[in-house]
Phi, psi and omega in degrees: 000159177248172179233132176267128178244124180249131182265162181306322182282359178100347177291158179212161178214148175248125182250162185288333184286152174280170186301320180298320178293322178296313180297319178299319179297320179296313180297323181288318189262345184304137008268009180284160175303146180270136177256119179238176182265125176279177180300328181276358181089357179275171181287142177234116184265125183238124175278109186297339179295342183252011181266128178277314178194165175232150175209145178288144183218155176271354180296154175278154180299141178240158178298138182228000000 
């Protein structure tokens, strides 16, 4: 499964990790930006202070 991340400004991104992995990354890296996997397999840095919510999704990862 993938995870949909929605930002305060309304933007969103779908990452390859499942929701549990995303939450684990936040707990591990907080207060620093979280590094997740983008669609290309490269690092995607997310500042958790600007995230409104996350939810697990069946969608495939999209460029963000």
